[in-house]
N, C-alpha and C positions, 0 to 999 in steps of 0.2 A: 504493501499500499504505499501510495505518494503521500508524504508529510513534511509540513513546512512548520518550524516553530520558532515564534520571535519571541526574542527576550531583552532585557535592558531598559526599557520604559521605567517611567517614574516622575515624580515630581521634581523640578528645577526652577531655579530663579532666572530672569533674564539675564542675558549673557553668560549662561551655564553651558555647560556641554553634557554630551550623554553618548554613548555609542551602542547602538541597536545591534543584535546579531539575528541570524536567522540560520538556523540547523536543518538541512536537508535530508531525507533520508527516501530510499524506495527505487532510486534512480542516480544515475550520474551526473552531478553537477557540470561536468566539462560540456555535455549537449544541451545545456540550457543558458540562456541569457536570465538574469536576476534584475529584479525590479522593486522599487520600495513605493508605495502609495501610502496616503493618509487620507483619513476623513474625519475634517475638523466638524466640530458640533454644528448641526444645522445646516451643513454642506454636503455637497457631493463628493465622491472620492476622488481624488486628484492624484496624477504621477508626481513623485518626488526627484527620483534618479533610476538609473538603469544602467547595467555593464554588461558588455557581451561576453560571449563563451570564451572566446580565445584571442581576440586581437586588442583586447584592453580598452576599448571605446569605451567611453562614458558619456551619460546625458543627465542634464538636469535641467529642473524647471527654474526658471528666472529667479524666482524670489528665493533660491537658496544656493546660488551661484556665490562661491567663495566661501562659504560657511559649512557646507555639508560635502563628505566624501565618501563616495562609494565604494568597496572593495570586496574581494572574494578570495578565498582561499581553498581552491578546487581539493587539494587532497584531504582536508577536512571536512569537505562538504557543506561550507560555511560563508555565508555572506555577509558583510557588514555595513553599517551607515553610521560614519562616526558625523557628529551634529554638534558645531560650535556656534558661538554668539546666538543662543535662543532667544527667539523673540515670542510674546505671548501667541501670536497669529500662527506660531507653529504648533500651538496644542492641538492633538488629534489623535486617533486611534492610527497607527501605523501599520501597515502590512506590509508582507515581504512575499513576492509572488515569482513564478518561473513559467519561462515561455518556453518551446522547443526553438533551437536557435535555426533550425533549416527553415523556418517560417518565419523569421524574424524580419519586420520592417523597421528601421529604424525611423522612417517618418512618423510612426503611429506610436513610438516606445511608451509615451505617457498613457496611453488608452487603455483601461482595466479590461476591455474586451481582447486585446492582444495577448494576454496572459493566460496560461492553461489551469496552474495550480496556486492555491493561496494558502496563506497561514491564517490564523485566528486573530491575528493583532494584537498589539501592546500598546497600552495608553502612555502618552506623552503630554505631561502637563506642565506650560510653563508660567508661572504665576510668583509674583511676590509673596 
């Protein structure tokens, strides 16, 4: 059974940092692109970042560029999202998702419908 499990969420003050982890099982991470999505309160789910399976290409939504960094360690079947300089508007449930590399369209990386598997999410709250 394919499974993605997020961890690392919690409460942090504005300007602080968190690192989210996504542990994958049931398939080989090498064959999948990994995306991080988030759903703020009362808003739709949106793409945050994505990393390709082999060439190291990364993608970020404009609001997190320069603050967030996505990475992956395929041998550990784990992906990460390092979040720095957090803002209250970053508050959301964050989801890790995986999409088959052969079908990946970089132009549509931020669309939830392009991903095949999803974790259950981890809550990040940025507040004083």
